[in-house]
PLY file of the C-alpha trace (Angstrom):
ply
format ascii 1.0
element vertex 81
property float x
property float y
property float z
element edge 80
property int vertex1
property int vertex2
end_header
-30.34 39.39 11.39
-26.86 39.38 10.69
-25.76 39.89 6.83
-23.02 37.19 7.08
-25.26 34.42 7.34
-25.33 31.82 10.11
-22.66 30.94 12.37
-20.39 28.05 11.35
-21.29 24.69 12.90
-18.44 22.36 13.79
-19.01 18.96 12.50
-17.00 15.77 13.04
-17.35 12.11 12.45
-15.62 9.41 14.32
-14.97 6.45 12.03
-12.98 4.54 14.58
-15.75 1.89 15.25
-16.31 1.61 11.31
-12.48 1.08 10.81
-12.36 -1.66 13.41
-15.27 -3.43 11.74
-13.77 -2.99 8.49
-10.40 -4.54 9.63
-12.54 -7.54 11.14
-14.11 -8.15 7.90
-10.81 -8.23 6.18
-9.34 -10.73 8.69
-12.45 -12.81 8.52
-12.22 -12.96 4.58
-8.50 -13.78 4.68
-9.46 -16.89 6.84
-7.72 -18.56 9.64
-4.99 -20.15 7.29
-3.73 -16.55 5.97
-0.04 -16.44 6.94
1.26 -12.75 6.60
4.90 -13.89 6.42
4.30 -16.15 3.68
2.13 -13.35 1.86
5.30 -10.90 2.04
7.43 -13.69 0.56
5.14 -14.28 -2.37
5.19 -10.70 -3.02
9.03 -10.47 -2.95
9.18 -13.32 -5.35
6.57 -11.63 -7.49
8.71 -8.48 -7.70
11.98 -10.19 -8.41
10.32 -12.08 -11.15
8.82 -8.95 -12.59
12.17 -7.47 -12.90
14.12 -10.48 -13.96
15.38 -11.20 -17.45
15.54 -7.52 -18.64
17.30 -6.59 -21.53
19.98 -4.00 -21.45
17.64 -0.98 -22.34
15.08 -2.15 -19.69
17.66 -2.66 -17.01
18.99 0.89 -17.88
15.63 2.25 -17.38
15.02 0.18 -14.19
18.39 1.66 -12.94
17.52 5.03 -13.56
14.00 4.72 -11.89
15.70 3.22 -8.72
18.25 6.05 -8.76
15.59 8.58 -9.12
13.79 6.97 -6.02
10.73 6.12 -8.24
11.31 2.08 -7.65
13.16 0.76 -4.34
16.06 -1.36 -5.08
15.69 -5.05 -4.96
15.69 -6.81 -1.66
14.75 -3.45 0.30
11.57 -4.83 1.74
9.40 -2.86 -0.85
6.43 -5.28 -0.89
3.07 -4.11 0.82
2.70 -5.42 4.36
0 1
1 2
2 3
3 4
4 5
5 6
6 7
7 8
8 9
9 10
10 11
11 12
12 13
13 14
14 15
15 16
16 17
17 18
18 19
19 20
20 21
21 22
22 23
23 24
24 25
25 26
26 27
27 28
28 29
29 30
30 31
31 32
32 33
33 34
34 35
35 36
36 37
37 38
38 39
39 40
40 41
41 42
42 43
43 44
44 45
45 46
46 47
47 48
48 49
49 50
50 51
51 52
52 53
53 54
54 55
55 56
56 57
57 58
58 59
59 60
60 61
61 62
62 63
63 64
64 65
65 66
66 67
67 68
68 69
69 70
70 71
71 72
72 73
73 74
74 75
75 76
76 77
77 78
78 79
79 80
């Protein structure tokens, strides 16, 4: 008997089938009327509204965050696909 313990066992789990099932459930939950283009436009509109009407100090902070790469510039396709 070796003092180093048992030999390591290779362990792998293939989640491909589970991922395909998960995606099927997501699309089923979204329904047949879901329009990804419309969803993206809605996200872009929400983003624009979120950063509209900033006062001078808020705009300065926003500009710093954009310059630092923390936030994307407006109109750069930043909404989640």
